[in-house]
C-alpha positions as CSV (number, residue, x, y, z in Angstrom):
1,X,5.6,1.4,21.9
2,X,3.4,0.2,25.0
3,X,5.2,-1.4,27.8
4,X,2.8,-2.9,29.3
5,X,-1.3,-3.2,26.8
6,X,-4.3,-3.0,29.4
7,X,-7.3,-3.9,27.1
8,X,-10.9,-3.6,28.8
9,X,-12.8,-6.4,30.8
10,X,-16.2,-6.5,31.4
11,X,-16.3,-4.4,34.4
12,X,-15.0,-1.4,32.6
13,X,-17.0,-0.8,29.3
14,X,-20.1,-1.7,31.1
15,X,-21.2,1.5,32.3
16,X,-20.1,3.3,28.7
17,X,-22.5,0.3,27.7
18,X,-25.4,1.0,29.8
19,X,-25.0,4.6,28.6
20,X,-25.0,4.3,25.1
21,X,-27.7,1.1,24.6
22,X,-29.6,1.0,28.0
23,X,-28.1,-2.6,28.5
24,X,-25.4,-4.2,30.8
25,X,-22.7,-6.2,29.0
26,X,-23.2,-10.0,30.1
27,X,-19.3,-10.7,28.9
28,X,-17.3,-8.6,26.7
29,X,-14.9,-10.7,23.9
30,X,-12.2,-8.7,22.5
31,X,-11.5,-9.9,19.4
32,X,-8.6,-11.1,17.2
33,X,-6.5,-9.5,14.4
34,X,-7.0,-5.0,15.1
35,X,-3.9,-3.4,14.9
36,X,-5.3,-0.2,15.7
37,X,-8.3,0.2,17.3
38,X,-9.2,-2.7,19.7
39,X,-12.5,-4.3,18.7
40,X,-14.9,-5.5,21.2
41,X,-17.8,-8.0,21.1
42,X,-20.7,-7.1,23.6
43,X,-23.0,-10.1,24.5
44,X,-26.0,-8.2,26.1
45,X,-28.7,-9.0,28.7
46,X,-31.1,-9.2,26.5
47,X,-29.3,-11.6,24.4
48,X,-28.6,-10.0,21.6
49,X,-25.2,-8.0,20.8
50,X,-23.2,-5.7,19.7
51,X,-19.7,-4.3,19.2
52,X,-16.7,-1.7,21.1
53,X,-14.5,-0.3,18.8
54,X,-11.7,1.7,20.9
55,X,-8.8,4.0,20.1
56,X,-5.8,4.1,22.9
57,X,-2.5,3.8,23.3
58,X,-2.9,-0.1,24.4
59,X,-4.9,-1.0,21.0
60,X,-2.5,0.5,18.6
61,X,0.4,-2.5,17.9
62,X,1.8,0.8,15.3
63,X,2.3,3.3,18.0
64,X,1.9,5.8,15.7
65,X,0.7,8.2,17.7
66,X,0.3,12.3,16.1
67,X,0.0,11.6,12.4
68,X,-0.7,14.2,9.5
69,X,-4.3,13.6,8.0
70,X,-3.4,15.0,4.9
71,X,-1.0,12.8,3.9
72,X,-3.6,9.6,2.2
73,X,-1.8,6.8,4.0
74,X,-1.0,8.6,7.6
75,X,-1.0,5.7,9.9
76,X,-3.7,7.5,12.1
77,X,-7.3,6.1,13.6
78,X,-9.2,8.1,15.5
79,X,-13.0,8.7,16.0
80,X,-13.1,11.5,14.1
81,X,-11.7,9.9,10.7
82,X,-13.5,6.4,11.5
83,X,-16.8,8.6,11.9
84,X,-16.2,10.8,8.8
85,X,-15.5,8.0,6.3
86,X,-18.6,5.6,8.5
87,X,-20.9,8.9,7.6
88,X,-19.6,9.2,4.2
89,X,-20.3,5.5,3.0
90,X,-24.0,6.6,4.5
91,X,-24.9,9.1,2.5
92,X,-23.2,7.4,-0.3
93,X,-25.8,4.3,0.2
94,X,-23.0,1.8,0.9
95,X,-23.1,-0.8,3.3
96,X,-21.3,-0.8,6.6
97,X,-22.7,-1.5,10.4
98,X,-24.9,1.1,11.6
99,X,-22.9,4.1,14.5
100,X,-25.0,3.1,17.7
101,X,-23.1,5.5,19.4
102,X,-19.8,7.2,20.1
103,X,-18.3,8.6,22.8
104,X,-15.3,10.7,23.2
105,X,-15.4,12.0,26.5
106,X,-13.2,9.3,28.4
107,X,-15.9,9.5,31.0
108,X,-16.4,5.9,31.7
109,X,-13.2,4.8,29.8
110,X,-10.1,6.4,28.7
111,X,-10.4,5.9,25.2
112,X,-12.7,7.1,22.6
113,X,-14.7,4.9,21.7
114,X,-17.9,3.7,19.1
115,X,-20.9,1.5,19.9
116,X,-21.5,-0.4,16.2
117,X,-24.8,-2.9,15.7
118,X,-22.9,-6.6,15.7
119,X,-23.7,-8.2,12.0
120,X,-23.4,-12.0,12.6
121,X,-23.3,-13.6,9.2
122,X,-19.6,-14.2,9.4
123,X,-16.7,-12.1,7.2
124,X,-17.4,-12.8,3.4
125,X,-13.8,-14.4,3.1
126,X,-15.8,-16.7,5.6
127,X,-18.6,-17.6,3.6
128,X,-16.1,-18.0,0.5
129,X,-14.3,-20.4,2.4
130,X,-17.0,-22.5,3.6
131,X,-18.7,-22.8,-0.3
132,X,-17.3,-20.9,-3.0
133,X,-20.5,-21.4,-5.0
134,X,-22.9,-20.4,-2.3
135,X,-20.9,-17.6,-2.0
136,X,-20.8,-15.6,-5.7
137,X,-24.2,-14.3,-4.6
138,X,-22.0,-12.5,-2.0
139,X,-19.5,-12.2,-4.2
140,X,-21.5,-10.8,-7.0
141,X,-23.1,-8.2,-4.1
142,X,-20.4,-6.9,-3.5
143,X,-19.2,-5.9,-7.1
144,X,-22.6,-3.9,-7.1
145,X,-21.3,-2.2,-3.8
146,X,-18.2,-0.5,-4.9
147,X,-20.0,0.5,-8.3
148,X,-21.9,2.4,-5.8
149,X,-19.3,3.4,-4.5
150,X,-16.7,4.1,-6.7
151,X,-19.9,7.0,-8.2
152,X,-18.8,9.1,-6.1
153,X,-15.9,11.3,-6.8
154,X,-14.4,14.8,-5.4
155,X,-11.7,16.5,-7.6
156,X,-9.0,16.5,-4.2
157,X,-7.7,13.5,-3.4
158,X,-7.7,12.2,0.3
159,X,-9.1,11.4,3.4
160,X,-12.5,11.7,4.0
161,X,-12.7,13.4,6.9
162,X,-10.2,16.2,5.1
163,X,-11.6,16.7,1.6
164,X,-14.9,16.8,2.4
165,X,-14.1,19.5,4.8
166,X,-12.6,21.1,2.5
167,X,-8.9,20.5,3.1
168,X,-6.2,19.5,0.9
169,X,-3.8,16.9,0.3
170,X,0.0,17.1,1.1
171,X,1.2,15.9,-2.3
172,X,0.4,16.9,-5.6
173,X,-1.2,13.7,-6.9
174,X,-1.8,10.0,-6.0
175,X,0.7,9.1,-8.1
176,X,3.5,11.5,-6.5
177,X,2.4,9.9,-3.3
178,X,2.2,5.7,-4.1
179,X,6.0,7.3,-5.6
180,X,7.2,8.9,-2.2
181,X,5.6,6.4,-0.1
182,X,7.4,3.4,-2.3
183,X,11.2,4.7,-2.5
184,X,10.5,5.0,1.3
185,X,9.6,1.5,1.1
186,X,12.3,0.0,-0.8
187,X,14.8,2.2,1.9
188,X,13.4,0.5,5.3
189,X,13.1,-3.0,3.3
190,X,16.2,-2.5,1.9
191,X,18.4,-2.5,5.6
192,X,15.6,-5.2,6.9
193,X,16.5,-8.7,4.5
194,X,19.5,-9.4,2.3
195,X,16.8,-9.7,-1.1
196,X,16.0,-6.4,-1.4
197,X,18.8,-4.5,-0.6
198,X,20.6,-6.5,-3.7
199,X,18.0,-5.5,-6.2
200,X,17.2,-1.5,-4.4
201,X,19.2,0.2,-7.5
202,X,16.6,-1.8,-9.8
203,X,13.7,-0.9,-7.7
204,X,14.1,2.5,-7.7
205,X,15.1,3.1,-11.5
206,X,11.4,0.5,-11.7
207,X,9.5,2.8,-10.1
208,X,10.9,5.3,-11.4
209,X,9.9,4.4,-14.6
210,X,6.9,3.4,-13.5
211,X,5.9,6.9,-12.9
212,X,6.8,8.7,-15.1
213,X,4.2,7.2,-17.2
214,X,1.4,8.1,-15.9
215,X,-0.4,10.5,-16.9
216,X,-2.1,13.4,-15.3
217,X,-5.2,13.1,-13.7
218,X,-8.2,15.4,-11.9
219,X,-10.9,13.9,-11.1
220,X,-10.6,11.3,-7.8
221,X,-12.7,8.4,-7.5
222,X,-14.4,7.6,-3.6
223,X,-11.9,4.3,-2.0
224,X,-11.7,1.4,0.4
225,X,-8.3,1.7,-0.1
226,X,-7.4,-2.0,1.1
227,X,-10.4,-3.7,0.6
228,X,-10.4,-8.1,1.2
229,X,-12.4,-10.1,1.8
230,X,-12.4,-10.0,5.3
231,X,-13.2,-6.0,5.5
232,X,-16.5,-7.4,4.2
233,X,-19.5,-9.1,6.9
234,X,-22.0,-9.6,5.5
235,X,-25.8,-9.1,7.7
236,X,-28.6,-11.3,7.9
237,X,-30.3,-10.5,4.2
238,X,-26.3,-11.2,3.2
239,X,-25.6,-8.2,1.9
240,X,-22.1,-7.5,2.1
241,X,-20.9,-4.5,4.9
242,X,-17.7,-3.2,4.5
243,X,-15.1,-2.6,7.8
244,X,-12.3,-1.3,8.4
245,X,-13.5,2.2,6.8
246,X,-11.0,4.2,9.0
247,X,-8.9,4.7,5.3
248,X,-11.6,5.8,3.4
249,X,-11.0,8.2,1.1
250,X,-10.3,9.9,-2.4
251,X,-8.1,8.1,-4.7
252,X,-7.2,6.5,-8.4
253,X,-9.8,3.7,-8.6
254,X,-6.5,1.5,-9.4
255,X,-4.9,2.0,-6.5
256,X,-8.4,-0.4,-4.5
257,X,-8.1,-2.7,-7.9
258,X,-4.4,-3.4,-7.1
259,X,-5.4,-4.5,-3.5
260,X,-8.2,-6.2,-4.5
261,X,-6.9,-8.2,-6.8
262,X,-3.7,-8.9,-4.4
263,X,-6.8,-10.0,-1.4
264,X,-9.3,-11.5,-3.8
265,X,-6.8,-13.8,-6.1
266,X,-9.2,-15.7,-8.7
267,X,-12.1,-14.5,-7.1
268,X,-10.9,-11.3,-8.5
269,X,-12.8,-11.4,-11.7
270,X,-16.2,-10.8,-10.6
271,X,-14.6,-7.3,-8.6
272,X,-13.5,-6.2,-12.4
273,X,-14.0,-3.3,-14.4
274,X,-13.3,-2.0,-17.7
275,X,-12.1,1.0,-18.8
276,X,-8.5,0.8,-15.5
277,X,-5.7,2.7,-16.1
278,X,-3.4,0.3,-17.3
279,X,0.4,2.5,-16.4
280,X,-1.4,3.6,-13.0
281,X,-2.1,-0.3,-12.7
282,X,1.5,-1.3,-13.4
283,X,3.7,1.8,-10.7
284,X,0.3,0.8,-8.2
285,X,0.7,-3.0,-8.0
286,X,4.8,-3.0,-7.3
287,X,4.4,-0.3,-5.0
288,X,1.6,-1.9,-3.3
289,X,3.5,-4.9,-2.7
290,X,6.7,-3.1,-1.7
291,X,3.9,-1.5,1.2
292,X,2.8,-5.2,2.5
293,X,6.1,-5.9,2.9
294,X,7.5,-2.8,4.4
295,X,4.6,-2.7,6.8
296,X,4.6,-6.2,8.1
297,X,8.0,-5.5,8.5
298,X,7.6,-2.8,10.6
299,X,4.8,-3.7,12.9
300,X,7.4,-6.9,14.1
301,X,9.7,-4.7,15.4
302,X,6.9,-4.2,17.9
303,X,5.2,-6.4,20.5
304,X,1.7,-7.4,17.9
305,X,0.7,-10.8,19.2
306,X,1.0,-13.2,15.8
307,X,4.1,-12.3,14.9
308,X,4.5,-15.6,12.3
309,X,0.7,-14.3,10.2
310,X,2.5,-10.7,9.4
311,X,5.8,-12.2,8.2
312,X,3.8,-14.9,6.4
313,X,2.3,-11.7,4.5
314,X,5.0,-10.5,4.3
315,X,7.7,-13.0,2.5
316,X,4.2,-14.1,0.4
317,X,4.9,-9.5,-1.1
318,X,9.0,-9.7,-1.2
319,X,9.0,-12.9,-3.4
320,X,6.0,-11.0,-5.4
321,X,8.6,-8.0,-6.0
322,X,12.0,-10.1,-6.5
323,X,9.3,-11.6,-9.4
324,X,8.4,-7.8,-10.3
325,X,12.0,-6.5,-11.0
326,X,12.5,-9.3,-13.4
327,X,9.8,-8.6,-15.4
């Protein structure tokens, strides 16, 4: 863990911004919420704005360090992973903020930086909270973006940066990777919460039962991986744009839909599609809730600033895990 985190200032970013955009930042605001990279809004001297993504140890609350990118769920978030995901979405015709400049030289700041288009229409989450009826059109447009995203497939599975460069995942199948991860999450959570410890054996057995029902599959779908309404921005035309895209991967599409259902709740009906594999959905649903307990609890071991928010995520998903193990 970084003992004292040092975030960037306007003066820190000014030389890079001038090189990238030919402008001077009048103000720089670090946006809240990120746990793997820093996000800074740049108010420029000509009245326009841009966004800087910054990857450094100071910005990474997971303190992940180097990771094996052959694991689709490795904690690694880097400029290379991000640009591979951005370029794949652009090639697929799926909206994401435009990449304006990258700098991995550390010439101006001691970090990898990407300068991005700033989409000022707010998030889909904000739009749904403000006026659910009016935001329905944006939700339907998101369904169209996802339908386009999910038309792209690959024979292998894993992170885009790995698969698109001819690499292989370390696991033998999506279901195997999810099963192994769920078992690790049970063990990690059992030592932190007595309610999970009390049902750990039953959870382990249930994961095994669900995994045994999953049949092999030889094609994998391009998915975002953890898409919630806060990971969707709206451009000036109201078109949804995907952000936090470093988890972009080829995987079972059911993994995407389990997460969508959790995050969108009753509004998931607008994103629902036919033909999903019920066995995969059952395994991935329990595994996702376990992950959403273990991950936040791990983050709370460090110095993440919004501890109450993470604790609430862990608690709500822990209660759902307990419901599912009784089902």
